[in-house]
C-alpha positions as CSV (number, residue, x, y, z in Angstrom):
1,M,46.0,-6.3,-16.9
2,R,43.2,-8.4,-18.4
3,E,42.7,-10.3,-15.1
4,Q,42.3,-6.9,-13.2
5,V,39.8,-5.6,-15.7
6,M,37.8,-8.7,-15.3
7,L,38.0,-8.5,-11.5
8,L,36.6,-5.0,-11.8
9,V,33.9,-5.9,-14.2
10,T,32.7,-8.8,-12.1
11,A,32.6,-6.6,-9.0
12,T,30.8,-3.8,-10.8
13,R,28.3,-6.3,-12.3
14,Y,27.5,-7.6,-8.8
15,A,27.2,-4.1,-7.3
16,V,24.8,-2.9,-10.1
17,A,22.6,-6.2,-9.6
18,E,22.5,-5.5,-5.9
19,H,21.0,-2.1,-6.5
20,A,18.7,-3.6,-9.1
21,R,17.3,-5.9,-6.5
22,N,16.3,-3.2,-4.1
23,R,12.7,-3.0,-4.7
24,F,12.1,-0.5,-1.9
25,A,14.6,2.0,-3.5
26,A,12.9,1.4,-6.9
27,V,9.5,2.3,-5.3
28,L,11.1,5.5,-3.6
29,I,12.5,6.6,-7.2
30,A,9.2,5.9,-8.9
31,V,6.7,7.2,-6.4
32,F,8.4,9.1,-3.6
33,L,10.6,11.4,-5.7
34,P,7.8,12.8,-8.0
35,V,5.2,12.9,-5.2
36,W,7.5,14.7,-2.7
37,T,8.8,17.0,-5.4
38,L,5.5,17.9,-6.9
39,L,3.9,18.2,-3.5
40,A,6.3,20.8,-2.5
41,Y,5.2,22.7,-5.7
42,V,1.5,22.6,-5.1
43,S,1.6,23.1,-1.3
44,M,3.7,26.3,-1.0
45,P,2.5,29.7,-2.0
46,D,3.7,31.0,-5.4
47,R,4.5,34.5,-4.2
48,P,8.0,35.7,-5.0
49,V,10.8,35.3,-2.3
50,R,13.6,37.8,-2.6
51,L,17.1,36.4,-2.1
52,R,20.7,37.1,-2.9
53,L,22.2,34.0,-4.3
54,R,25.9,33.7,-3.1
55,A,26.8,31.5,-5.9
56,T,26.2,34.3,-8.6
57,G,25.9,37.5,-6.4
58,E,22.6,38.2,-8.0
59,L,19.5,39.4,-6.4
60,L,16.7,36.8,-7.4
61,A,13.0,36.7,-6.8
62,P,11.9,33.2,-7.5
63,R,8.4,31.9,-6.7
64,G,8.3,30.2,-3.3
65,N,6.8,27.0,-4.7
66,E,9.5,26.7,-7.3
67,L,12.3,27.4,-4.9
68,T,10.9,24.7,-2.6
69,T,10.7,22.2,-5.5
70,V,14.4,22.5,-5.9
71,S,14.9,21.8,-2.2
72,G,12.5,18.9,-2.4
73,A,14.2,17.4,-5.3
74,L,17.6,17.6,-3.5
75,N,16.1,16.1,-0.4
76,A,14.6,13.2,-2.4
77,V,17.8,12.5,-4.3
78,T,20.0,12.6,-1.2
79,L,17.6,10.3,0.7
80,I,17.4,7.8,-2.0
81,T,21.1,7.5,-2.9
82,G,22.0,7.4,0.7
83,F,19.6,4.7,1.4
84,L,20.6,2.7,-1.7
85,M,24.3,2.7,-0.7
86,F,23.6,2.1,3.0
87,A,21.4,-0.9,2.2
88,A,24.1,-2.4,-0.2
89,T,26.8,-1.8,2.3
90,F,24.8,-3.1,5.3
91,N,23.5,-6.2,3.7
92,G,26.6,-7.0,1.8
93,G,29.2,-6.4,4.5
94,L,29.7,-10.0,5.4
95,F,30.0,-11.0,1.8
96,D,32.6,-8.2,1.1
97,R,34.6,-9.5,4.0
98,R,34.7,-13.0,2.7
99,L,35.7,-11.8,-0.7
100,V,38.6,-9.8,0.8
101,M,39.8,-12.6,3.0
102,A,39.6,-15.0,-0.1
103,G,42.0,-12.6,-1.8
104,Y,39.6,-10.3,-3.9
105,P,41.3,-6.9,-4.2
106,R,39.8,-4.2,-2.0
107,P,40.3,-1.5,-4.6
108,H,38.3,-3.3,-7.1
109,L,35.4,-3.7,-4.7
110,V,35.6,0.0,-3.7
111,A,35.8,1.0,-7.5
112,A,32.7,-1.2,-8.2
113,K,30.7,0.5,-5.5
114,L,31.6,3.9,-6.9
115,V,30.6,3.0,-10.3
116,G,27.3,1.7,-9.1
117,L,26.9,4.8,-7.1
118,A,27.6,7.0,-10.1
119,L,25.1,5.1,-12.3
120,A,22.4,5.3,-9.6
121,S,23.0,9.0,-8.9
122,A,22.9,9.8,-12.6
123,L,19.6,7.9,-13.1
124,V,18.0,9.5,-10.0
125,A,19.3,13.1,-10.9
126,A,18.0,12.8,-14.5
127,Y,14.6,11.6,-13.3
128,A,14.3,14.4,-10.7
129,T,15.1,17.0,-13.2
130,A,12.5,15.6,-15.6
131,V,9.9,15.7,-12.8
132,M,10.6,19.3,-12.3
133,Y,9.5,19.9,-15.9
134,L,6.1,18.7,-15.0
135,A,5.6,21.9,-12.8
136,W,7.9,24.6,-14.3
137,T,10.9,25.0,-16.6
138,P,14.4,25.5,-15.0
139,R,16.7,27.9,-16.8
140,Q,19.6,25.5,-16.9
141,P,18.4,21.9,-16.8
142,A,21.9,20.4,-17.4
143,L,23.6,22.3,-14.6
144,L,20.6,21.5,-12.4
145,A,21.0,17.7,-13.1
146,A,24.7,18.0,-12.4
147,A,24.0,19.6,-9.1
148,L,21.5,16.8,-8.1
149,F,24.1,14.3,-9.2
150,G,26.8,15.8,-7.1
151,A,24.5,15.7,-4.1
152,G,23.6,12.1,-4.8
153,L,27.3,11.1,-4.9
154,T,27.9,12.8,-1.6
155,Y,25.1,11.1,0.2
156,G,25.8,7.8,-1.5
157,V,29.3,7.7,0.1
158,L,27.8,8.8,3.5
159,G,25.5,5.8,3.1
160,V,28.4,3.6,2.7
161,G,30.0,5.0,5.9
162,F,26.9,4.6,7.8
163,G,26.4,1.0,6.5
164,A,30.0,0.1,7.6
165,L,29.8,1.7,11.1
166,L,26.1,1.2,12.3
167,R,24.9,-2.1,13.4
168,K,21.0,-1.8,12.9
169,E,19.2,-0.8,9.8
170,V,16.9,1.6,11.7
171,E,20.1,3.6,12.9
172,G,21.3,3.9,9.4
173,M,17.9,5.1,8.0
174,F,17.5,7.5,10.9
175,A,21.0,8.9,10.4
176,I,20.4,9.4,6.5
177,V,16.9,11.0,7.0
178,M,18.0,13.4,9.7
179,T,21.2,14.4,8.0
180,S,19.4,15.2,4.8
181,I,16.5,17.0,6.5
182,V,18.7,19.2,8.7
183,D,21.1,19.8,5.7
184,I,18.4,20.9,3.2
185,A,16.0,22.7,5.6
186,L,18.7,25.0,7.0
187,Q,19.5,26.1,3.3
188,N,15.9,26.9,2.3
189,P,15.2,30.6,2.8
190,I,11.5,29.8,3.1
191,S,11.7,27.5,6.2
192,S,15.0,28.9,7.6
193,S,15.9,32.4,8.6
194,S,19.6,31.5,8.7
195,A,19.8,30.2,5.1
196,D,22.6,32.5,4.3
197,S,24.5,32.1,7.6
198,A,28.2,31.0,7.7
199,I,27.2,27.6,9.1
200,T,25.3,26.5,6.0
201,H,28.6,26.7,4.0
202,Y,29.9,23.6,5.8
203,L,26.7,21.5,5.1
204,P,27.2,18.4,2.7
205,S,24.8,19.7,0.1
206,Y,25.8,23.4,0.2
207,G,27.6,23.4,-3.0
208,A,24.8,21.4,-4.8
209,M,22.1,23.8,-3.4
210,Q,23.9,26.8,-4.7
211,A,24.6,25.4,-8.1
212,A,20.9,24.0,-8.3
213,T,19.4,27.3,-7.3
214,A,21.6,29.2,-9.9
215,A,20.6,26.5,-12.5
216,A,16.9,26.9,-11.7
217,F,16.5,30.6,-11.6
218,S,19.5,32.3,-13.2
219,S,21.3,32.3,-16.6
220,T,24.7,32.4,-14.9
221,S,26.2,29.1,-14.2
222,A,28.1,28.3,-10.9
223,P,30.8,25.6,-11.7
224,K,32.7,26.6,-8.7
225,Y,30.0,25.3,-6.4
226,L,29.9,22.1,-8.2
227,L,33.6,21.7,-7.4
228,I,32.8,22.4,-3.8
229,E,30.2,19.6,-3.8
230,L,32.7,17.2,-5.5
231,T,35.2,18.2,-2.6
232,W,32.6,17.1,-0.1
233,F,32.1,13.9,-2.0
234,A,35.9,13.2,-2.1
235,A,36.2,13.9,1.6
236,A,33.2,11.6,2.4
237,A,34.6,8.9,0.0
238,F,37.8,9.0,1.9
239,L,36.1,8.4,5.2
240,G,33.9,5.7,3.5
241,L,37.1,4.0,2.2
242,L,38.5,4.0,5.8
243,T,35.3,2.5,7.2
244,F,35.1,-0.2,4.4
245,Q,38.8,-1.0,5.2
246,W,38.0,-1.4,8.8
247,R,34.7,-3.4,8.1
248,T,36.5,-5.9,5.8
249,R,39.4,-6.6,8.0
250,S,40.1,-10.0,9.3
251,T,38.4,-11.0,12.4
252,L,40.0,-14.4,12.7
253,P,42.1,-15.0,15.9
254,S,45.8,-14.7,15.3
255,A,47.6,-18.1,15.2
256,P,49.8,-19.0,18.0
257,V,53.3,-20.3,17.2
258,F,56.1,-21.5,19.4
259,D,59.8,-20.4,19.3
260,A,61.9,-23.5,19.5
261,T,65.1,-21.7,19.0
262,E,65.4,-20.7,22.6
263,P,66.5,-23.2,25.3
264,G,64.0,-24.4,27.8
265,P,60.2,-24.6,27.3
266,A,58.9,-23.2,24.1
267,V,57.9,-19.6,24.4
268,R,54.4,-18.9,23.0
269,R,54.2,-16.0,20.6
270,T,51.5,-14.5,18.3
271,L,51.7,-14.0,14.6
272,P,50.8,-10.4,13.6
273,E,47.7,-10.2,11.4
274,N,48.0,-9.7,7.6
């Protein structure tokens, strides 16, 4: 048991160190997140926007710039966590494969990545919530941070999947950026006339958007929609686990052996892969 804990701690330490060395992600957190969030606030008109929030059933009239700030914060969080996990998976894929082939348990590596993702998502979500306070005061900051955290988890595991499947960095960046933009833009009633259509219910950040909007403009909480976001995270994590399993498989050629039990020339056979 002690050995298993040490293996997990070691893998987690390296996963966190990998994120800490990502200077570009640090710049995105320190500069892009507040600039994008506050720019959404100052550039949009402040006239009220009437909408019926499905999460609570309430008819709300938030200011347009405040509503766009929520969308901008979600967009920034999903982009940063998705990129962070994509970069870690893409750059560390060969190292992970070598570790697995050397006998390092896959579950420990996966758990370490999830711990690193959870820490990064918590940091980015808390920072994004604090940035919003520079412009206006959300009604339920804890629920807002939880919604941003859930969206960060979902896009983080999507980044793991992209990092395991795609072969070029530009492909992964494009996939993360376009997924986040389409996802968030379709749910913003200011930029999309179909924000309340049925198709938005199947978007990756739907639960987080509903919970974040309720947290920002209503005194009614929406824990059900946090669970919806966690369901998206669980589904994406399962797919990410499958891609990680495939990416770290052994690519060594199978070893030929000869069956000497049969008469005549030895028959060549192939050992199955482990």
